[in-house]
BATIFI-628495 format. One line per 2 residues: for each residue x, y, z of N, C-alpha, C, O. Coordinates in nm, 2 decimals, decimal comma, padded with zeros to 4 digits. Example, Ala and Ser with C-alpha at 12.3 -4.5 7.8 and 13.67 -1.06 7.14 Angstrom:
2
01,32/-00,57/00,78/01,23/-00,45/00,78/01,32/-00,33/00,78/01,42/-00,33/00,85; 01,28/-00,22/00,71/01,37/-00,11/00,71/01,29/00,00/00,79/01,34/00,11/00,80
***
This chain:
62
02,05/-00,35/01,88/01,94/-00,45/01,89/01,86/-00,44/01,77/01,82/-00,33/01,73; 01,83/-00,55/01,70/01,74/-00,55/01,58/01,60/-00,50/01,61/01,55/-00,53/01,72
01,54/-00,44/01,52/01,40/-00,39/01,53/01,31/-00,51/01,51/01,33/-00,59/01,42; 01,21/-00,52/01,59/01,11/-00,63/01,58/01,00/-00,58/01,49/00,93/-00,48/01,52
00,97/-00,66/01,38/00,86/-00,62/01,29/00,75/-00,72/01,30/00,78/-00,84/01,30; 00,63/-00,67/01,33/00,52/-00,77/01,34/00,49/-00,85/01,21/00,51/-00,80/01,10
00,45/-00,97/01,23/00,41/-01,05/01,12/00,28/-01,12/01,15/00,27/-01,20/01,24; 00,17/-01,09/01,08/00,17/-01,01/00,96/00,17/-00,86/00,99/00,14/-00,81/01,10
00,22/-00,78/00,89/00,23/-00,64/00,90/00,12/-00,57/00,82/00,09/-00,62/00,71; 00,06/-00,47/00,88/-00,05/-00,40/00,81/00,00/-00,26/00,77/00,05/-00,18/00,85
-00,01/-00,23/00,64/00,04/-00,10/00,59/-00,09/-00,02/00,55/-00,17/-00,08/00,48; -00,10/00,10/00,59/-00,20/00,19/00,54/-00,14/00,31/00,48/-00,04/00,37/00,53
-00,19/00,35/00,36/-00,15/00,47/00,29/-00,26/00,57/00,27/-00,37/00,53/00,22; -00,24/00,69/00,32/-00,34/00,80/00,30/-00,29/00,89/00,19/-00,19/00,96/00,22
-00,35/00,89/00,08/-00,31/00,97/-00,04/-00,36/01,11/-00,03/-00,46/01,14/00,04; -00,30/01,19/-00,11/-00,34/01,33/-00,12/-00,47/01,35/-00,20/-00,55/01,43/-00,17
-00,48/01,26/-00,31/-00,59/01,27/-00,40/-00,66/01,14/-00,41/-00,60/01,03/-00,39; -00,79/01,14/-00,44/-00,87/01,01/-00,45/-00,82/00,93/-00,57/-00,83/00,81/-00,57
-00,78/00,99/-00,68/-00,74/00,92/-00,80/-00,61/00,84/-00,77/-00,59/00,74/-00,84; -00,53/00,88/-00,68/-00,42/00,80/-00,64/-00,46/00,67/-00,57/-00,40/00,57/-00,59
-00,56/00,68/-00,48/-00,61/00,56/-00,41/-00,68/00,47/-00,51/-00,67/00,35/-00,50; -00,75/00,53/-00,61/-00,81/00,45/-00,72/-00,70/00,37/-00,79/-00,73/00,25/-00,81
-00,59/00,43/-00,83/-00,48/00,35/-00,89/-00,42/00,25/-00,80/-00,40/00,13/-00,85; -00,40/00,28/-00,68/-00,34/00,18/-00,58/-00,43/00,06/-00,56/-00,38/-00,05/-00,54
-00,56/00,09/-00,56/-00,66/-00,02/-00,54/-00,66/-00,13/-00,64/-00,70/-00,24/-00,62; -00,60/-00,10/-00,76/-00,59/-00,20/-00,87/-00,49/-00,30/-00,84/-00,49/-00,41/-00,91
-00,40/-00,28/-00,75/-00,29/-00,38/-00,72/-00,36/-00,49/-00,64/-00,43/-00,46/-00,54; -00,34/-00,62/-00,68/-00,41/-00,73/-00,60/-00,37/-00,73/-00,46/-00,25/-00,71/-00,42
-00,47/-00,74/-00,37/-00,46/-00,75/-00,23/-00,47/-00,62/-00,16/-00,49/-00,61/-00,04; -00,47/-00,51/-00,23/-00,48/-00,38/-00,17/-00,63/-00,35/-00,15/-00,71/-00,37/-00,24
-00,67/-00,31/-00,03/-00,81/-00,28/00,00/-00,83/-00,13/00,02/-00,75/-00,06/00,08; -00,95/-00,09/-00,02/-00,99/00,05/00,00/-01,05/00,07/00,14/-01,14/00,00/00,17
-01,00/00,16/00,22/-01,05/00,19/00,35/-01,14/00,32/00,35/-01,22/00,33/00,44; -01,11/00,41/00,26/-01,18/00,54/00,26/-01,15/00,60/00,12/-01,10/00,54/00,03
-01,20/00,72/00,11/-01,19/00,79/-00,02/-01,04/00,81/-00,07/-01,01/00,80/-00,19; -00,95/00,83/00,03/-00,81/00,85/00,00/-00,72/00,75/00,06/-00,59/00,76/00,06
-00,77/00,64/00,13/-00,69/00,55/00,21/-00,70/00,41/00,16/-00,81/00,36/00,13; -00,59/00,34/00,15/-00,58/00,20/00,11/-00,50/00,13/00,22/-00,42/00,19/00,29
-00,51/-00,01/00,22/-00,43/-00,09/00,31/-00,39/-00,22/00,25/-00,45/-00,26/00,15; -00,29/-00,28/00,30/-00,24/-00,41/00,26/-00,18/-00,48/00,38/-00,11/-00,42/00,46
-00,22/-00,61/00,40/-00,17/-00,68/00,52/-00,10/-00,81/00,47/-00,15/-00,88/00,38; 00,02/-00,84/00,52/00,09/-00,96/00,48/00,22/-00,97/00,55/00,25/-00,90/00,64
00,31/-01,06/00,50/00,44/-01,08/00,55/00,52/-00,95/00,52/00,50/-00,89/00,42; 00,60/-00,91/00,62/00,67/-00,78/00,60/00,74/-00,76/00,46/00,74/-00,65/00,41
00,80/-00,87/00,41/00,87/-00,85/00,28/00,77/-00,83/00,17/00,79/-00,75/00,08; 00,65/-00,90/00,18/00,55/-00,88/00,08/00,49/-00,74/00,09/00,46/-00,68/-00,01
00,47/-00,69/00,21/00,42/-00,55/00,23/00,51/-00,45/00,16/00,47/-00,36/00,10; 00,64/-00,47/00,18/00,74/-00,38/00,12/00,73/-00,38/-00,03/00,73/-00,28/-00,09
00,72/-00,51/-00,09/00,71/-00,52/-00,23/00,58/-00,45/-00,29/00,58/-00,38/-00,39; 00,47/-00,47/-00,22/00,34/-00,40/-00,26/00,36/-00,25/-00,25/00,31/-00,18/-00,34
00,42/-00,20/-00,14/00,44/-00,06/-00,13/00,52/-00,01/-00,25/00,48/00,10/-00,31; 00,63/-00,07/-00,29/00,71/-00,03/-00,40/00,63/-00,04/-00,53/00,64/00,05/-00,61
00,55/-00,14/-00,55/00,46/-00,15/-00,67/00,36/-00,04/-00,67/00,34/00,02/-00,78; 00,30/-00,01/-00,56/00,20/00,10/-00,56/00,26/00,23/-00,60/00,21/00,31/-00,68
00,38/00,26/-00,54/00,45/00,39/-00,57/00,50/00,39/-00,71/00,49/00,50/-00,78; 00,54/00,28/-00,76/00,59/00,27/-00,90/00,47/00,29/-01,00/00,48/00,37/-01,10
00,36/00,23/-00,97/00,24/00,24/-01,05/00,19/00,39/-01,05/00,16/00,44/-01,16; 00,19/00,46/-00,94/00,15/00,60/-00,93/00,25/00,69/-01,01/00,20/00,79/-01,07
00,37/00,65/-01,01/00,47/00,73/-01,09/00,44/00,74/-01,23/00,46/00,84/-01,30; 00,38/00,63/-01,29/00,35/00,63/-01,43/00,21/00,66/-01,47/00,18/00,68/-01,58
00,12/00,66/-01,37/-00,02/00,69/-01,40/-00,06/00,83/-01,37/-00,16/00,88/-01,41; 00,02/00,90/-01,29/-00,02/01,04/-01,25/00,05/01,13/-01,34/00,04/01,25/-01,33
***
């Protein structure tokens, strides 16, 4: 049975360090929720792309 994914989907990421959340917050549409937490809400495919972009950005900025 296929998994049902809510639409819109909300993703929250809680980072280990605040500078990681600082870098992630620069991605358009990403909102800061706390000192180490960011979120993004959208269509599931868009949420996946933003997650990949955030992780890619951190790979080169950290």
